N, C-alpha and C positions, 0 to 999 in steps of 0.2 A: 675590092671586100667581093666575093661571085654573090650574088643575090643566092639564099636558099632554099632550100627545094621547098619548105612550109610555113606556111608565116602565122603566126597566134591570132587569135582574132583582137585584132585591133577596132578599139569601138568610139567614136564622135563622144565631143560633148553632151550630146542631147542624150546619147544612149545611156552613156554617165546618166544622167539627172534622172534618167527613167528606172536604171537601175537601184539609185535610193529607194523611186518610187514603192517599191515591191516590197521597201522593207520596211521594220514599225520596231526602231528602235526606243526606247525610254529613255524622249529625253525633255531637261527641262531650260528656257528661254529667259532672260527676267522674271523667275516668279512663275513660268505656267508651261505646259504639257505642249509640245510641238506634236500639230496630228503629223507634218508630211516634211522633213529636212527640206527637201529639194522644192518647196513650194514654199516654205518659210521666210518670210520679206528681213529676218533678222540675221539671217544663214546663208543668205543668195550671196553675197562678196565670197565669201568663203567658197560658194559653191561653184560659181563662176569662176574662181579660179584653178580650182584643179581640173572644171571640166576645159580649160587653155590648152590643159599637157597631154587632157586626150585628139582634140581638135590639131594642136602642132604634129603629133605625130603620123596625125595625118595629110599634112602639107608636101607636095614632094621635095619638094625645097627645102623642105627640113627633115628630109627623111637619114641623111647620114650622120645629127645630131641627132635626132631624137628616138630613132630607134636602134636596137642595136646585135648580132644573133646571139644569139643565147647558146652556147659552145653547149650542156650539156645536152640539148636535145638540134641544134641544128633551128631552131627558126627562130623569124625575126619579129624581134617584141620592142615593145617600150623602154625608152631605155632607162627610166625610173622604175624599171623591175626586174634589171640586169644584171649581173654579176659579173663583175669587172675582172677581165684576164690580163690585161698591159698596161701602159701607162698612157695610151691611145687610148684605152677607153675611159680613161679615170679624166683624161683632158677635152673628150669630149663632155663627158655627163659636165664638165666645168660649164661650159659654152653651155647647155644646152640647159643648164638650170642658170645659167645668165640671161642667158637668151628671153626666158621664160618671167622670169623677175624684173624683164626692161617694160614687161604690158603689166605683171599682178602686184609688183611688187615682194608679195614670196607666190609662189607656185604650192607653198606644202608638202608637195605628193613625194619629194625627194628623200624625206627623212622613209622611203617604201625601201631605197636605193639602197640606205646608207644602215637600217637592219635587215634587211635581208642579205648584205654580204659578210655583217658580222655575224649573223648566226651562220653562216655557210663557214665562216671560219669556227665556229664556235662545235658546229657539230662532228666538222672532220676530226678536231684537236679530242674530241670525247672518244672517238672512233681511235683513234691513233693512243689514246693512251689505254684505254681499253681491249682490244682487239677486235675486231670485226666492225661489220661498215652499217649499223641498222641504225646509227643518227644522223647520218647522209642519207639513207635511202628517205630515209624520214624526211630529209627536209626536202629534198630532192623532189617527192612526189607533190610537197606542199607549193614549193619553188611555179614548179610546173602547173600548178592550175593557179596558181596568180595569177604567170603571164599568159595563158587558153584564153580567160577568162578576163584579162583588164584590170584585176583587180589594182585597189587604193588604200593599203592598210594604215594606220594610224600608230603609234609607237607609246604603248602607257609606260613608259619608265619610269617615271621618275617618284617618288611615294610621298604618299604626303610627311612621314617621318618624322613625325611626333615631336619633341625633346631630339633636339641634333648632339644634342654631346650622349646619348645614351644608342645603342646598336641595338637592330630589329630587335632579336628577344627579350628588348629592355624597357621596354618600348611599354609603361602601364595599360595605354590601347592597344591589343597587339592585331588591330585592324588600321595602326596607322602605312604598316607595308604590307601588300599585299604577299598570301602564304600560303600556301598549300592545308587545307585541313583536315583531310579525307583523302586516300586510295583504295581504290580496289583492280578490281580486271579487264574495264573496260573503258577507264581515267581516271581525272585526278576531280579533287573539289574546290576552290581558290573562292577567299573571301579578303579584304583591304581595301584600301585608298591609291590611286598612281591622278596624281595631282599633275598641272600644264599638258594634259595631253592634246596638242595638236592638231588641229580637222575633226576633232574626234566624233560631232556630231553626224558630217558627212563623209563619214570613210565607209566601206564594207568591212572590216575584219582587225581588230586591233591587236597587236603586235606586245604580247605584257613582257616586260624585260627589268631584270633587276637592275638600279640601279648605285652598286654600290659592292663593294668590297665584301666577303662574307665571311664567319666563320663557322665550326664545326655543329657551334652551338645557334646559329643561324639558318639552320640546311633547312628547315622549313618555307623559308624563306630565298630562297634561290630556285627562282622559278621560271621557265622560259615557256610560252605557250602561246596558240593565235586565239582566239576566240571573236566568234562573227557579232556587228557589233549588237545587233537587236537578241543576243543572247538571253532568256530568262536568266534574270537576277541581276542583271548589271543594268546601273541606274548610272546617267550621262547629263552633268549638272554645267554648265556651255553661258560663253561671251556672248555676247553678238560678235560679230563677224561687220568689223570694219564700220558705218555710219550710217546703213540704209532709212532713208523714208525721214532725216531730218529738213525741216522747210522745201518738202517734195517740192510743191508745182512752180516754185524760183528758183531755189538754190540750193541743194541741195550738193555736199561737198562732190568737189568734180572726179577724184581718185576711191575713197574711201568709201562712196555710192557704191562703184563697180564692182570691186576690189575690195578682200578682206581679207583676215583670219581670225575665227573662231579657238580658244582654248576649252580646256571643262576639264572639271575632276570628275572622275568616272571610279564609281563604288560598287567592289563586287560583293553576295552575297551569298556564297555558294553556290558559284557559277563551275557547271561542270565541262569538262573540257574531253573528249576523247583521246586516247593514244596519241592518234595518229598527228593530232595538234599538239603537241608536248614534243622538246624541240629535249628539255630535260625538266628535271625535280628533284633539288636533295640535296646536286654535285656543284656544293659549299664551293670549292674549290675553283673552278670555272669562272664565278660572277666576276672577277675584277680581271679574266682576259675577255669573258663579253664587252663588258661596261664599254672598257680601253680598245674594242676595238672600231664599238661603233659609235665614242666622240670621235678617234679619229676620223672616220667616215666623214662622219657628220662635220666638223667643223670644216672639212675642208669645202662639204658645198658648203655650208652657209657665206666660204667667203665668194661664190662663186655669186650667191642669193645675194648679199649683201654688194657687188660688186654691179647689180642689175638695178637699184634700187636708188644708187653712186650714180648712176649715165641720166637717172631720171635725174637728179638732181643737179648736174652739168647741165643738164638742155637746157634745162624748166630756169637755172640762173644765166645762162648765156640771151635766151628771151628777154630778161627780168632786166637786163643789161640795155639790151636794144630799145624796147619798151618804154625804158626811161629816157633814151635818148644819148646812150653812148657808145662806144666800141670799145669793148672790155682791150683790146689788141691795140687800141692808141693809148689806151688810160695805163697806166702804171699802177693805180691802186686796185684796180676790177684785177687788172692779168694777175696781178700779184697772185691773187687769190682764186679766180680761178685755175691756176697754176696750181694753187696750191691743193683744191678740191681735187684736182684731177691726175695730181702725184697719190691724194691715201689714196682713190679709190685703186686704183693702177697697181701701186705699194702692195695692200695687200692681194690683190689679184695677182702679182706673180710669184705671189709665195704660193698660192693655191698652183701657180703652171710648175714651182719649183716640186711641190708633194705631190705633183705626176711627174715630173720629169724621175723624181730621185726614187720612186715605189717601189715596193721590192713585193716579190710576191710571198702569201702566208707560206709556213712552212708543210699542212699537214695541207689543206684543201687548192691551193695556188691561186687562191685569191688575190691578187694584187691591192696591196695595202698604201697607200696614202702616208710619205715617209711624216712620221708625225713629229719635228721639231719644225718644221715647213705649213701644219700648215695648221698648230698650237701657236706659231707665231701670225700669221697670216689671217686668223682670228681673235689674238687677243687686239693684234692693230684694231681690229676695225670693230672691236666690241668701245675699244674708249677712243673710237674718232668716230664713234656716228655722232657723237654731240662736235666734233671740231667739221662736220661735214654740215649740219645745220647751221651753223652760227654762219661758214663764209653763203650760204643760203640765203643766211638776213641777211649779210656784210653787202650786197650781190644787190640785193632786191631793194635796199630801199626797208622803210618801216613802214612802208605804205602797205605789204602781207598783211597787219594784223592793226591795223586804223584804219580799212575803208570803212565803210557806212556796209549796213547790211544790206544781199543781196534783194531782196525783197526795193530795194530806192531803183535800182534796174529799170522794175520796172511804176512806179508810180508819177507819173504825169505830171504830176506838181517840182518834183527834185531832179526825174530824170534828163533832162536835155540840158541842162546848168550841170550836173553831173558831168557828164561827159563833153561836157564843154571845158570845164576848168580843169578835169583832173589826165585830159590826155597830155601826153609829156611829146615823145619824136612823132610828128607830124607823119611820117609814113606807116605809124600802128596804128589802128583805130583801137577808140577809149576800149571798147570791151575786149577786142584781145590785149589789149593791157591790165584790162582788170582780173581776166579770166584767170592769167598767169599768176598773179598775185594771189588768187585763191586758191589756185593749185599747187604752189609750195606754202601756202598759209597748213592746206589739211596736208602735204609731205611731212612738216615740219614745227609747228606751231600748233596743234589743234591736237585734239584724241589720239590722233593714226598717227601725227609725230611726236607723240608721245608712247605712244606702244613700241614705235618701230628703235625709241632710241632703248628701253625697257629690253627689247626682246635682242636685243641686239648686242646689246649688255652682258646677260644671262642663259642665253637662246646658244644649247649644248654646253653648261658647266659657265662658271664662275670665273672672272680672269683668273684666282687664285689657281683654279686645277689646273691651264692651261700653262700658268707657270711654273706648276707642281712637274708638269707633262715634256716641256720643254729642258728644264733643269736634268729631270731624270731622262732624258733622253740624247742628249747633245754631249759630245766627246769631248767633253773639255780637259781630260788625265790625256791625252792626243794631244789641245792644246800646250798643257802641262810638258809633255813631251819636247815638245818646237821647245821651248826656254832651257827647255834642264841640257840638250846638244851645245846648245848655245854657249851656255854657260860653264859647257866641258865641265859635267859633273857627272854624268851616264843618267840611263835612263832607271830610275826605279821602281822596277816591276812588284809591286809590291798589294797583292792584291788584298791587304788589310788597311790599305793607303785610304780612303775613300776621295780623297779629291783627283788621283790615281786612276779608280776604277770606272772608269767610260769610256773604252777609246773604241774607235777604230781605223784600217791604215789608208782608210779615204774612203772621200765621202761619194763618190761616182758611184762605188759596189762593194760590196767585204770584200773583193782581195785589192783593191787600189787601183783598178788596171783595164777594167775595161766598162760598159755604159751596162747600166740597168736594164731588165727587160727583154722587152721591142723597142726595135726603130719605134722612136718616139714621130710621134703627129700623121701615124697612118689613116688615112681618111678620116681627116681632120678637115674639116673646110675654115680656113683660120679668121676670115672674114664675120665668121656672126657675132664677135661681141663688139665690133665694132658698128653696129644694128642692120650692118648690110644682109643682106639674104646669103646665107653661105651658099657655094661653090656646087 
């Protein structure tokens, strides 16, 4: 790919921290008001994770993965704020997210990418229905500002919801869902509550999006807009990111002291949003499409994120086998478990690759949409198999990872010398290295952080039930029925009222079943990236 004539601003991780220091959001953590999110110890692991997405984009060896040329401006921008225009873009996104999550566990900023691509699709769809270019023009102006300033956006999608059996307009407390309470010539005013907002304290702006299909009675709740994180009327109640500060002197958790993720409840109390930041307000009939588009993009991206986390478990499991005195290549029971872990990680990641290869352009925006069946299958696999990944890490490591004496004993002169002697296994691996690896695995799988990874993998991006629904809705069961009917020589029943044959497609490769989808795959894609080696 030829270099663009202009490069958008690509800032460093430290510049990102400085940008946060200029903001004054109303954030609470552990029951206290946070003065500066960039310098708050409880949030530092989350800030560190997002900062890495900035630093990696500035590394020449990662440029093909971490940056891309935005086709609407000709500028090179951060991959995580880029609009996908080919299967190659989607593949590069997967590789970039996996690379980042090999370091951070969860890089979080990829939500910016997923939401921008979904909003790009819905604004083009609105213009196609209404005839005009107003919504697309407004979105592109916003997109280019985000890219030029290298912003990180949070996704405020999941509402508090209240009584789950009732629709938004039926709730006893109207603030269970974010809704429009007023509109005038200058903009709209919104109130309500968003829950489980990833990284909310340390983003620059929040993208408010609907979390479900709406009816006409829910029109006030059908709103999509962007608000600055320190806008008047927004209160953020957040969890700490990771476990910074635990046993600071000798034994902080080896991973979660450095990288983690905060989630938050965001309460909007008559927040004003100017029209230039409103993508739609009241168009209830399009909320389902926006939710579906975002979910498909996000589930495919989650596949790469958990593959990066899986790479950490594979590496740590192998190190633990070695420290215990075993070669998994020669110990059948360990080899089988390690291969099972590899199969799980590469299996759901392969679904992400397939979703890229079989991606198709959105009919209105041209944005490339990952294949929904492979996206949802991959996400469904990782959602349930995350528990198997933890189990395998425990199996190959042995019980030592949760039965070790506390880290302070490593520095106790009365116990440390004896412990280092009797708890050593492989004579070629020092005691300190064995214990360090054990505590690393404990942090990732058997402590606070491990439980968090399990829960976010299961429910992040939607519940397993939602993924199963999307798989069934998009899978061409009707085409498979036709195959059998032909073999039974009883013809093909082309009855639109017959539910079982309603979903069909001529061929998996494309709508016509005869040509490869989209642009040539793997364009500018440095394949070695996902194996932990620098890209070419």
